[in-house]
C-alpha positions as CSV (number, residue, x, y, z in Angstrom):
1,M,64.4,165.2,141.4
2,S,64.0,162.3,139.2
3,E,66.5,161.0,137.0
4,T,66.1,160.3,133.3
5,L,67.3,156.9,132.0
6,T,68.3,157.1,128.3
7,I,68.1,154.1,126.3
8,N,71.3,153.3,124.4
9,G,70.5,150.2,122.3
10,A,68.0,148.8,120.1
11,V,64.4,150.2,120.4
12,P,61.7,148.7,118.2
13,I,59.4,150.9,116.4
14,V,56.0,149.1,116.4
15,P,53.3,150.2,113.8
16,F,49.7,150.6,114.4
17,R,46.8,151.9,112.1
18,D,45.3,153.6,115.1
19,P,48.4,154.6,117.1
20,R,46.5,156.7,119.6
21,G,43.9,153.8,120.2
22,A,46.9,151.3,120.4
23,I,48.6,153.1,123.1
24,G,45.1,152.7,125.2
25,W,45.1,149.1,124.2
26,L,48.6,148.4,125.2
27,E,48.0,150.1,128.7
28,R,45.0,148.0,129.2
29,A,46.5,144.9,128.0
30,F,50.1,144.9,128.8
31,G,50.3,147.5,131.5
32,A,52.1,149.8,129.1
33,V,53.1,153.3,130.5
34,A,53.1,156.2,127.8
35,T,56.2,158.1,128.5
36,L,56.0,160.4,125.4
37,V,53.1,161.4,123.0
38,V,53.5,164.0,120.4
39,P,51.6,166.0,120.0
40,P,49.7,165.3,123.1
41,E,46.3,166.6,122.0
42,P,44.2,163.6,121.0
43,D,42.5,165.0,118.1
44,Q,45.9,165.7,116.3
45,P,47.7,163.1,114.2
46,L,50.3,161.4,116.2
47,K,53.8,162.1,115.2
48,H,55.7,160.1,117.8
49,A,55.0,158.2,120.8
50,E,57.1,156.1,123.3
51,V,55.8,153.6,125.8
52,R,57.4,151.5,128.7
53,I,56.3,148.1,128.7
54,G,57.8,145.6,131.3
55,H,61.7,146.4,131.4
56,G,61.6,147.8,127.9
57,L,60.8,150.7,125.8
58,V,59.1,150.7,122.3
59,M,58.1,153.5,119.9
60,V,54.8,153.5,118.5
61,D,54.2,154.7,115.0
62,D,51.6,155.4,112.4
63,A,51.3,152.5,109.9
64,D,49.3,154.8,107.6
65,C,51.4,157.9,107.7
66,T,52.8,158.5,104.2
67,D,55.4,160.9,104.9
68,S,57.3,158.5,107.7
69,P,60.0,156.3,106.3
70,F,59.2,154.0,109.3
71,A,55.5,153.5,108.3
72,L,55.1,149.7,107.9
73,P,52.1,147.6,107.0
74,G,53.2,145.4,110.1
75,P,53.2,143.3,111.7
76,V,56.4,143.0,113.7
77,V,57.4,140.6,116.8
78,V,58.6,142.3,120.0
79,Y,60.2,140.4,123.0
80,V,59.6,142.1,126.4
81,S,61.3,141.0,129.6
82,V,59.0,140.9,132.8
83,D,59.2,139.6,136.2
84,D,55.5,138.1,136.4
85,P,54.3,136.8,133.0
86,D,51.5,135.0,134.9
87,A,50.0,138.1,136.0
88,L,50.5,139.8,132.6
89,H,49.1,136.9,130.9
90,E,46.0,137.1,133.0
91,R,45.7,140.9,132.4
92,A,46.2,140.5,128.6
93,V,43.7,137.6,128.6
94,A,41.0,140.0,130.5
95,A,41.6,142.9,127.9
96,G,40.8,140.6,125.0
97,A,44.4,139.9,123.8
98,A,44.7,137.0,121.4
99,I,47.0,134.7,123.0
100,V,49.0,133.0,120.1
101,M,51.2,131.0,122.6
102,G,50.1,130.2,126.2
103,L,52.1,130.3,129.3
104,T,55.1,128.1,128.5
105,D,58.2,127.0,130.4
106,Q,61.2,127.2,128.0
107,D,64.2,124.8,127.9
108,Y,66.6,127.9,128.6
109,G,64.7,128.8,131.8
110,S,62.1,131.5,130.7
111,R,58.6,131.5,131.3
112,E,56.8,133.1,128.4
113,F,53.7,133.8,126.5
114,A,52.8,135.6,123.2
115,A,49.9,137.8,122.3
116,R,48.7,139.3,119.1
117,D,47.6,143.0,119.3
118,P,44.8,144.4,117.1
119,H,47.2,145.6,114.4
120,G,48.6,142.0,114.0
121,N,51.9,142.7,116.0
122,V,52.9,139.8,118.2
123,W,54.2,140.7,121.6
124,S,56.3,137.9,123.4
125,F,56.6,138.3,127.2
126,G,59.0,136.3,129.4
127,T,61.5,136.3,132.2
128,Y,64.4,135.6,130.1
129,R,66.8,138.8,130.2
130,P,69.0,139.0,127.0
131,S,72.5,140.1,127.8
132,L,75.1,142.3,125.9
133,G,78.2,140.3,127.1
């Protein structure tokens, strides 16, 4: 039996004009794994989605949904901690992601890069692991 890990902290909500298409793009470019898509039928408007990326989770929202208080014109910036930013950078480039900051070794010890998705959101990936205490 698998155990469910519940997130008890900040979880970003990332807007997209084509949220179902964005989930596929996030899978191809960043290795995202959709953990929840509601409704699951691809011909229905997306109500809620969650994807795991690296060591984090983000919610995917429809930026054009007029009945959602979370609908945003975007863009937002999301940081995701990953073990191998070099491999993910290569994957993102191969998927056509717009790299806005190439692989960089930061003064605080993190190796990072950043890419812009088709909605204009910026995704920053690095080895830095934020701490609560």
